[in-house]
A tleap script that builds the chain and sets N, CA, C and O, in Angstrom:
source leaprc.protein.ff14SB
mol = sequence {
  NMET LEU ARG PHE LYS SER PRO GLU GLU LYS
  THR TYR ILE THR HIE PHE ALA GLU LYS MET
  GLY ASP SER LYS LEU VAL GLU ILE ILE LYS
  THR GLY GLU VAL LYS THR GLU GLN ASP ALA
  GLU TYR LEU SER LEU PHE PHE TRP ARG MET
  VAL ASP GLN SER ILE GLU ASP ASP ILE GLN
  ASN LEU PRO ARG LEU PHE ILE GLU PRO ASN
  GLU PHE TRP ASN GLU LYS ILE MET TYR PHE
  ILE ALA GLY PHE LEU GLN GLN ALA GLY TYR
  GLU HIE ILE TRP GLU THR VAL SER ASP ALA
  CHIE
}
set mol.1.N position { 9.859 -20.539 13.601 }
set mol.1.CA position { 10.648 -19.346 13.812 }
set mol.1.C position { 9.740 -18.123 13.709 }
set mol.1.O position { 8.938 -18.004 12.783 }
set mol.2.N position { 9.878 -17.234 14.657 }
set mol.2.CA position { 9.131 -15.978 14.638 }
set mol.2.C position { 9.662 -15.098 13.512 }
set mol.2.O position { 10.806 -14.648 13.555 }
set mol.3.N position { 8.844 -14.861 12.527 }
set mol.3.CA position { 9.213 -13.959 11.436 }
set mol.3.C position { 8.138 -12.893 11.347 }
set mol.3.O position { 7.047 -13.125 10.826 }
set mol.4.N position { 8.463 -11.743 11.855 }
set mol.4.CA position { 7.498 -10.644 11.878 }
set mol.4.C position { 7.193 -10.190 10.457 }
set mol.4.O position { 8.059 -10.217 9.583 }
set mol.5.N position { 5.964 -9.778 10.242 }
set mol.5.CA position { 5.531 -9.338 8.918 }
set mol.5.C position { 6.086 -7.963 8.571 }
set mol.5.O position { 6.220 -7.619 7.397 }
set mol.6.N position { 6.403 -7.190 9.585 }
set mol.6.CA position { 6.961 -5.861 9.343 }
set mol.6.C position { 7.948 -5.537 10.458 }
set mol.6.O position { 7.837 -6.071 11.562 }
set mol.7.N position { 8.914 -4.665 10.174 }
set mol.7.CA position { 9.850 -4.272 11.233 }
set mol.7.C position { 9.145 -3.532 12.373 }
set mol.7.O position { 9.597 -3.569 13.517 }
set mol.8.N position { 8.041 -2.863 12.055 }
set mol.8.CA position { 7.296 -2.144 13.094 }
set mol.8.C position { 6.718 -3.101 14.123 }
set mol.8.O position { 6.701 -2.793 15.314 }
set mol.9.N position { 6.246 -4.256 13.677 }
set mol.9.CA position { 5.706 -5.241 14.628 }
set mol.9.C position { 6.795 -5.678 15.608 }
set mol.9.O position { 6.575 -5.734 16.818 }
set mol.10.N position { 7.959 -5.981 15.067 }
set mol.10.CA position { 9.071 -6.398 15.923 }
set mol.10.C position { 9.480 -5.263 16.864 }
set mol.10.O position { 9.752 -5.497 18.041 }
set mol.11.N position { 9.523 -4.046 16.348 }
set mol.11.CA position { 9.867 -2.886 17.176 }
set mol.11.C position { 8.860 -2.703 18.297 }
set mol.11.O position { 9.237 -2.424 19.435 }
set mol.12.N position { 7.584 -2.859 17.983 }
set mol.12.CA position { 6.517 -2.661 18.969 }
set mol.12.C position { 6.635 -3.675 20.110 }
set mol.12.O position { 6.647 -3.298 21.282 }
set mol.13.N position { 6.723 -4.947 19.767 }
set mol.13.CA position { 6.764 -5.977 20.802 }
set mol.13.C position { 8.077 -5.898 21.593 }
set mol.13.O position { 8.088 -6.126 22.803 }
set mol.14.N position { 9.174 -5.577 20.913 }
set mol.14.CA position { 10.454 -5.420 21.601 }
set mol.14.C position { 10.405 -4.236 22.567 }
set mol.14.O position { 10.926 -4.312 23.680 }
set mol.15.N position { 9.781 -3.151 22.137 }
set mol.15.CA position { 9.631 -1.977 23.000 }
set mol.15.C position { 8.970 -2.348 24.324 }
set mol.15.O position { 9.455 -1.973 25.392 }
set mol.16.N position { 7.871 -3.080 24.254 }
set mol.16.CA position { 7.167 -3.433 25.486 }
set mol.16.C position { 7.925 -4.474 26.300 }
set mol.16.O position { 7.900 -4.425 27.530 }
set mol.17.N position { 8.599 -5.413 25.641 }
set mol.17.CA position { 9.398 -6.391 26.380 }
set mol.17.C position { 10.496 -5.683 27.167 }
set mol.17.O position { 10.738 -5.995 28.333 }
set mol.18.N position { 11.152 -4.734 26.520 }
set mol.18.CA position { 12.210 -3.987 27.212 }
set mol.18.C position { 11.633 -3.074 28.286 }
set mol.18.O position { 12.194 -2.968 29.376 }
set mol.19.N position { 10.528 -2.421 27.990 }
set mol.19.CA position { 9.891 -1.520 28.963 }
set mol.19.C position { 9.505 -2.277 30.233 }
set mol.19.O position { 9.606 -1.746 31.339 }
set mol.20.N position { 9.062 -3.521 30.061 }
set mol.20.CA position { 8.635 -4.324 31.210 }
set mol.20.C position { 9.782 -5.142 31.791 }
set mol.20.O position { 9.582 -5.935 32.711 }
set mol.21.N position { 10.985 -4.949 31.252 }
set mol.21.CA position { 12.152 -5.650 31.784 }
set mol.21.C position { 12.091 -7.150 31.580 }
set mol.21.O position { 12.577 -7.909 32.418 }
set mol.22.N position { 11.508 -7.582 30.490 }
set mol.22.CA position { 11.301 -9.010 30.233 }
set mol.22.C position { 12.408 -9.544 29.324 }
set mol.22.O position { 12.243 -9.622 28.107 }
set mol.23.N position { 13.534 -9.909 29.932 }
set mol.23.CA position { 14.688 -10.372 29.167 }
set mol.23.C position { 14.410 -11.700 28.460 }
set mol.23.O position { 14.964 -11.958 27.391 }
set mol.24.N position { 13.568 -12.531 29.038 }
set mol.24.CA position { 13.247 -13.806 28.386 }
set mol.24.C position { 12.511 -13.553 27.070 }
set mol.24.O position { 12.798 -14.206 26.067 }
set mol.25.N position { 11.573 -12.618 27.066 }
set mol.25.CA position { 10.844 -12.331 25.832 }
set mol.25.C position { 11.753 -11.664 24.817 }
set mol.25.O position { 11.648 -11.939 23.622 }
set mol.26.N position { 12.644 -10.791 25.270 }
set mol.26.CA position { 13.607 -10.166 24.358 }
set mol.26.C position { 14.440 -11.255 23.682 }
set mol.26.O position { 14.715 -11.171 22.485 }
set mol.27.N position { 14.837 -12.258 24.427 }
set mol.27.CA position { 15.621 -13.359 23.868 }
set mol.27.C position { 14.797 -14.176 22.869 }
set mol.27.O position { 15.315 -14.567 21.823 }
set mol.28.N position { 13.541 -14.433 23.171 }
set mol.28.CA position { 12.666 -15.154 22.232 }
set mol.28.C position { 12.549 -14.366 20.935 }
set mol.28.O position { 12.601 -14.944 19.850 }
set mol.29.N position { 12.394 -13.071 21.040 }
set mol.29.CA position { 12.290 -12.226 19.843 }
set mol.29.C position { 13.605 -12.276 19.058 }
set mol.29.O position { 13.605 -12.403 17.833 }
set mol.30.N position { 14.716 -12.175 19.777 }
set mol.30.CA position { 16.026 -12.146 19.131 }
set mol.30.C position { 16.306 -13.456 18.389 }
set mol.30.O position { 16.759 -13.440 17.244 }
set mol.31.N position { 16.036 -14.581 19.039 }
set mol.31.CA position { 16.332 -15.877 18.416 }
set mol.31.C position { 15.222 -16.319 17.472 }
set mol.31.O position { 15.456 -17.086 16.538 }
set mol.32.N position { 14.006 -15.824 17.726 }
set mol.32.CA position { 12.864 -16.227 16.916 }
set mol.32.C position { 12.396 -17.641 17.205 }
set mol.32.O position { 11.647 -18.224 16.421 }
set mol.33.N position { 12.831 -18.189 18.318 }
set mol.33.CA position { 12.542 -19.593 18.609 }
set mol.33.C position { 11.592 -19.754 19.787 }
set mol.33.O position { 11.780 -19.177 20.859 }
set mol.34.N position { 10.576 -20.552 19.546 }
set mol.34.CA position { 9.665 -21.016 20.579 }
set mol.34.C position { 9.743 -22.533 20.497 }
set mol.34.O position { 9.123 -23.151 19.632 }
set mol.35.N position { 10.514 -23.128 21.410 }
set mol.35.CA position { 10.865 -24.541 21.301 }
set mol.35.C position { 9.987 -25.470 22.122 }
set mol.35.O position { 9.898 -26.663 21.834 }
set mol.36.N position { 9.333 -24.922 23.151 }
set mol.36.CA position { 8.599 -25.777 24.076 }
set mol.36.C position { 7.207 -25.212 24.334 }
set mol.36.O position { 6.900 -24.074 23.978 }
set mol.37.N position { 6.385 -26.028 24.955 }
set mol.37.CA position { 5.064 -25.550 25.369 }
set mol.37.C position { 5.205 -24.413 26.375 }
set mol.37.O position { 4.391 -23.489 26.393 }
set mol.38.N position { 6.233 -24.481 27.209 }
set mol.38.CA position { 6.464 -23.420 28.192 }
set mol.38.C position { 6.793 -22.102 27.487 }
set mol.38.O position { 6.320 -21.043 27.899 }
set mol.39.N position { 7.599 -22.166 26.431 }
set mol.39.CA position { 7.895 -20.962 25.650 }
set mol.39.C position { 6.622 -20.407 25.017 }
set mol.39.O position { 6.399 -19.196 25.015 }
set mol.40.N position { 5.787 -21.300 24.482 }
set mol.40.CA position { 4.533 -20.868 23.849 }
set mol.40.C position { 3.617 -20.215 24.874 }
set mol.40.O position { 2.976 -19.204 24.587 }
set mol.41.N position { 3.555 -20.791 26.062 }
set mol.41.CA position { 2.732 -20.205 27.113 }
set mol.41.C position { 3.308 -18.852 27.538 }
set mol.41.O position { 2.561 -17.899 27.761 }
set mol.42.N position { 4.619 -18.772 27.648 }
set mol.42.CA position { 5.267 -17.518 28.047 }
set mol.42.C position { 4.967 -16.418 27.042 }
set mol.42.O position { 4.635 -15.296 27.425 }
set mol.43.N position { 5.083 -16.735 25.750 }
set mol.43.CA position { 4.793 -15.769 24.694 }
set mol.43.C position { 3.333 -15.334 24.757 }
set mol.43.O position { 3.029 -14.150 24.615 }
set mol.44.N position { 2.443 -16.274 24.966 }
set mol.44.CA position { 1.011 -15.965 25.052 }
set mol.44.C position { 0.711 -15.063 26.246 }
set mol.44.O position { -0.014 -14.076 26.122 }
set mol.45.N position { 1.267 -15.406 27.387 }
set mol.45.CA position { 1.059 -14.582 28.579 }
set mol.45.C position { 1.665 -13.195 28.413 }
set mol.45.O position { 1.083 -12.198 28.841 }
set mol.46.N position { 2.844 -13.138 27.785 }
set mol.46.CA position { 3.461 -11.845 27.545 }
set mol.46.C position { 2.546 -10.962 26.708 }
set mol.46.O position { 2.385 -9.778 27.003 }
set mol.47.N position { 1.948 -11.527 25.669 }
set mol.47.CA position { 1.077 -10.724 24.813 }
set mol.47.C position { 0.022 -10.014 25.646 }
set mol.47.O position { -0.197 -8.816 25.469 }
set mol.48.N position { -0.632 -10.727 26.545 }
set mol.48.CA position { -1.705 -10.117 27.340 }
set mol.48.C position { -1.154 -9.108 28.347 }
set mol.48.O position { -1.815 -8.115 28.649 }
set mol.49.N position { 0.047 -9.352 28.868 }
set mol.49.CA position { 0.681 -8.349 29.739 }
set mol.49.C position { 1.014 -7.092 28.939 }
set mol.49.O position { 0.882 -5.970 29.430 }
set mol.50.N position { 1.449 -7.305 27.691 }
set mol.50.CA position { 1.754 -6.174 26.819 }
set mol.50.C position { 0.499 -5.345 26.545 }
set mol.50.O position { 0.549 -4.115 26.563 }
set mol.51.N position { -0.609 -6.009 26.295 }
set mol.51.CA position { -1.869 -5.302 26.066 }
set mol.51.C position { -2.222 -4.476 27.303 }
set mol.51.O position { -2.572 -3.302 27.189 }
set mol.52.N position { -2.131 -5.087 28.475 }
set mol.52.CA position { -2.429 -4.356 29.715 }
set mol.52.C position { -1.517 -3.141 29.866 }
set mol.52.O position { -1.975 -2.061 30.238 }
set mol.53.N position { -0.227 -3.314 29.577 }
set mol.53.CA position { 0.716 -2.206 29.690 }
set mol.53.C position { 0.397 -1.109 28.687 }
set mol.53.O position { 0.483 0.074 29.019 }
set mol.54.N position { 0.031 -1.482 27.462 }
set mol.54.CA position { -0.278 -0.470 26.446 }
set mol.54.C position { -1.539 0.312 26.826 }
set mol.54.O position { -1.632 1.509 26.552 }
set mol.55.N position { -2.499 -0.355 27.449 }
set mol.55.CA position { -3.703 0.330 27.924 }
set mol.55.C position { -3.326 1.310 29.037 }
set mol.55.O position { -3.804 2.444 29.064 }
set mol.56.N position { -2.476 0.866 29.942 }
set mol.56.CA position { -2.012 1.744 31.019 }
set mol.56.C position { -1.261 2.948 30.450 }
set mol.56.O position { -1.422 4.070 30.931 }
set mol.57.N position { -0.449 2.712 29.435 }
set mol.57.CA position { 0.263 3.820 28.785 }
set mol.57.C position { -0.716 4.823 28.193 }
set mol.57.O position { -0.505 6.032 28.289 }
set mol.58.N position { -1.793 4.320 27.578 }
set mol.58.CA position { -2.815 5.205 27.008 }
set mol.58.C position { -3.514 6.009 28.106 }
set mol.58.O position { -3.757 7.206 27.951 }
set mol.59.N position { -3.829 5.347 29.203 }
set mol.59.CA position { -4.492 6.023 30.320 }
set mol.59.C position { -3.599 7.139 30.860 }
set mol.59.O position { -4.085 8.213 31.216 }
set mol.60.N position { -2.296 6.880 30.918 }
set mol.60.CA position { -1.346 7.877 31.416 }
set mol.60.C position { -0.960 8.887 30.333 }
set mol.60.O position { -0.155 9.790 30.561 }
set mol.61.N position { -1.549 8.713 29.158 }
set mol.61.CA position { -1.309 9.622 28.031 }
set mol.61.C position { 0.175 9.686 27.645 }
set mol.61.O position { 0.690 10.743 27.280 }
set mol.62.N position { 0.844 8.538 27.733 }
set mol.62.CA position { 2.247 8.464 27.324 }
set mol.62.C position { 2.332 8.459 25.803 }
set mol.62.O position { 1.402 8.004 25.137 }
set mol.63.N position { 3.423 8.953 25.247 }
set mol.63.CA position { 3.550 8.974 23.791 }
set mol.63.C position { 3.537 7.557 23.216 }
set mol.63.O position { 4.086 6.623 23.799 }
set mol.64.N position { 2.902 7.431 22.071 }
set mol.64.CA position { 2.855 6.147 21.380 }
set mol.64.C position { 4.141 5.965 20.582 }
set mol.64.O position { 4.830 6.927 20.243 }
set mol.65.N position { 4.435 4.726 20.299 }
set mol.65.CA position { 5.611 4.390 19.513 }
set mol.65.C position { 5.430 4.782 18.048 }
set mol.65.O position { 6.370 5.231 17.392 }
set mol.66.N position { 4.225 4.608 17.552 }
set mol.66.CA position { 3.899 4.917 16.159 }
set mol.66.C position { 2.668 5.809 16.118 }
set mol.66.O position { 2.007 6.015 17.136 }
set mol.67.N position { 2.367 6.331 14.951 }
set mol.67.CA position { 1.217 7.226 14.806 }
set mol.67.C position { -0.104 6.489 15.067 }
set mol.67.O position { -1.055 7.066 15.595 }
set mol.68.N position { -0.143 5.205 14.687 }
set mol.68.CA position { -1.360 4.427 14.918 }
set mol.68.C position { -1.521 4.168 16.415 }
set mol.68.O position { -0.538 4.103 17.152 }
set mol.69.N position { -2.760 4.023 16.850 }
set mol.69.CA position { -2.981 3.749 18.278 }
set mol.69.C position { -2.431 2.377 18.676 }
set mol.69.O position { -2.276 1.491 17.836 }
set mol.70.N position { -2.143 2.218 19.957 }
set mol.70.CA position { -1.645 0.933 20.468 }
set mol.70.C position { -2.604 -0.207 20.140 }
set mol.70.O position { -2.174 -1.324 19.852 }
set mol.71.N position { -3.879 0.075 20.184 }
set mol.71.CA position { -4.875 -0.960 19.890 }
set mol.71.C position { -4.649 -1.561 18.495 }
set mol.71.O position { -4.789 -2.770 18.310 }
set mol.72.N position { -4.308 -0.733 17.538 }
set mol.72.CA position { -4.015 -1.185 16.180 }
set mol.72.C position { -2.860 -2.185 16.184 }
set mol.72.O position { -2.955 -3.254 15.580 }
set mol.73.N position { -1.768 -1.834 16.869 }
set mol.73.CA position { -0.593 -2.708 16.904 }
set mol.73.C position { -0.853 -3.963 17.724 }
set mol.73.O position { -0.372 -5.043 17.379 }
set mol.74.N position { -1.609 -3.827 18.804 }
set mol.74.CA position { -1.945 -5.007 19.602 }
set mol.74.C position { -2.709 -6.023 18.766 }
set mol.74.O position { -2.459 -7.225 18.857 }
set mol.75.N position { -3.631 -5.544 17.962 }
set mol.75.CA position { -4.414 -6.454 17.121 }
set mol.75.C position { -3.523 -7.143 16.086 }
set mol.75.O position { -3.658 -8.345 15.856 }
set mol.76.N position { -2.623 -6.396 15.468 }
set mol.76.CA position { -1.701 -6.991 14.497 }
set mol.76.C position { -0.833 -8.055 15.164 }
set mol.76.O position { -0.640 -9.142 14.618 }
set mol.77.N position { -0.316 -7.739 16.339 }
set mol.77.CA position { 0.534 -8.691 17.065 }
set mol.77.C position { -0.276 -9.908 17.497 }
set mol.77.O position { 0.229 -11.030 17.464 }
set mol.78.N position { -1.514 -9.700 17.898 }
set mol.78.CA position { -2.366 -10.811 18.311 }
set mol.78.C position { -2.537 -11.818 17.170 }
set mol.78.O position { -2.373 -13.022 17.368 }
set mol.79.N position { -2.865 -11.320 15.981 }
set mol.79.CA position { -3.035 -12.218 14.838 }
set mol.79.C position { -1.724 -12.900 14.465 }
set mol.79.O position { -1.712 -14.069 14.080 }
set mol.80.N position { -0.633 -12.173 14.578 }
set mol.80.CA position { 0.675 -12.736 14.266 }
set mol.80.C position { 1.012 -13.881 15.232 }
set mol.80.O position { 1.368 -14.976 14.797 }
set mol.81.N position { 0.901 -13.625 16.534 }
set mol.81.CA position { 1.240 -14.645 17.527 }
set mol.81.C position { 0.299 -15.835 17.428 }
set mol.81.O position { 0.746 -16.981 17.468 }
set mol.82.N position { -0.992 -15.580 17.299 }
set mol.82.CA position { -1.953 -16.675 17.181 }
set mol.82.C position { -1.632 -17.554 15.974 }
set mol.82.O position { -1.650 -18.780 16.074 }
set mol.83.N position { -1.343 -16.933 14.847 }
set mol.83.CA position { -1.006 -17.689 13.646 }
set mol.83.C position { 0.295 -18.454 13.790 }
set mol.83.O position { 0.399 -19.611 13.381 }
set mol.84.N position { 1.284 -17.799 14.374 }
set mol.84.CA position { 2.569 -18.460 14.587 }
set mol.84.C position { 2.407 -19.684 15.483 }
set mol.84.O position { 2.903 -20.764 15.161 }
set mol.85.N position { 1.715 -19.515 16.604 }
set mol.85.CA position { 1.557 -20.634 17.535 }
set mol.85.C position { 0.719 -21.753 16.930 }
set mol.85.O position { 0.954 -22.927 17.220 }
set mol.86.N position { -0.237 -21.410 16.108 }
set mol.86.CA position { -1.024 -22.436 15.418 }
set mol.86.C position { -0.116 -23.259 14.506 }
set mol.86.O position { -0.153 -24.489 14.532 }
set mol.87.N position { 0.686 -22.588 13.712 }
set mol.87.CA position { 1.600 -23.290 12.798 }
set mol.87.C position { 2.634 -24.121 13.542 }
set mol.87.O position { 3.073 -25.160 13.050 }
set mol.88.N position { 3.022 -23.666 14.721 }
set mol.88.CA position { 4.024 -24.377 15.515 }
set mol.88.C position { 3.418 -25.525 16.324 }
set mol.88.O position { 4.141 -26.263 16.992 }
set mol.89.N position { 2.090 -25.676 16.264 }
set mol.89.CA position { 1.435 -26.754 16.994 }
set mol.89.C position { 1.041 -26.411 18.419 }
set mol.89.O position { 0.730 -27.299 19.213 }
set mol.90.N position { 1.052 -25.129 18.744 }
set mol.90.CA position { 0.735 -24.686 20.105 }
set mol.90.C position { -0.561 -23.885 20.174 }
set mol.90.O position { -0.749 -23.084 21.089 }
set mol.91.N position { -1.436 -24.094 19.229 }
set mol.91.CA position { -2.692 -23.340 19.199 }
set mol.91.C position { -3.479 -23.518 20.494 }
set mol.91.O position { -4.080 -22.568 20.995 }
set mol.92.N position { -3.474 -24.735 21.036 }
set mol.92.CA position { -4.230 -25.004 22.266 }
set mol.92.C position { -3.726 -24.151 23.431 }
set mol.92.O position { -4.506 -23.750 24.295 }
set mol.93.N position { -2.438 -23.879 23.452 }
set mol.93.CA position { -1.884 -23.053 24.526 }
set mol.93.C position { -2.350 -21.610 24.359 }
set mol.93.O position { -2.773 -20.974 25.324 }
set mol.94.N position { -2.272 -21.094 23.131 }
set mol.94.CA position { -2.751 -19.733 22.862 }
set mol.94.C position { -4.208 -19.601 23.270 }
set mol.94.O position { -4.580 -18.632 23.932 }
set mol.95.N position { -5.035 -20.559 22.884 }
set mol.95.CA position { -6.466 -20.508 23.191 }
set mol.95.C position { -6.721 -20.560 24.691 }
set mol.95.O position { -7.564 -19.826 25.206 }
set mol.96.N position { -5.999 -21.422 25.387 }
set mol.96.CA position { -6.180 -21.544 26.846 }
set mol.96.C position { -5.818 -20.247 27.550 }
set mol.96.O position { -6.572 -19.762 28.394 }
set mol.97.N position { -4.667 -19.684 27.205 }
set mol.97.CA position { -4.228 -18.442 27.830 }
set mol.97.C position { -5.175 -17.300 27.471 }
set mol.97.O position { -5.562 -16.518 28.340 }
set mol.98.N position { -5.544 -17.203 26.214 }
set mol.98.CA position { -6.429 -16.120 25.758 }
set mol.98.C position { -7.806 -16.213 26.390 }
set mol.98.O position { -8.397 -15.196 26.751 }
set mol.99.N position { -8.313 -17.416 26.523 }
set mol.99.CA position { -9.627 -17.604 27.160 }
set mol.99.C position { -9.612 -17.150 28.608 }
set mol.99.O position { -10.635 -16.711 29.135 }
set mol.100.N position { -8.461 -17.253 29.254 }
set mol.100.CA position { -8.342 -16.831 30.659 }
set mol.100.C position { -8.287 -15.309 30.797 }
set mol.100.O position { -8.431 -14.776 31.898 }
set mol.101.N position { -8.080 -14.619 29.689 }
set mol.101.CA position { -7.985 -13.165 29.736 }
set mol.101.C position { -9.213 -12.610 29.110 }
set mol.101.O position { -9.369 -11.391 29.030 }
savepdb mol mol.pdb
quit
């Protein structure tokens, strides 16, 4: 089960899922469940899309969600997702997707 370490982490990832119109990721966040390898791959791919979007937001000088830079939150989310997927037995999927980016 996805259990965010802080409400800000959940707010950050939810913000980008909603901004990108990703209803599947919003549902994963809401239920906290990653049940299949496909879900694990989807979560992993979403993370990298979120990073790309946050970089684009910075380039466009859009307001940040929090006082800390997006890079700070991306790193926190990266460690959270990597750790979660490792514990869930999907570390190989995280590594494969991350290596491709």
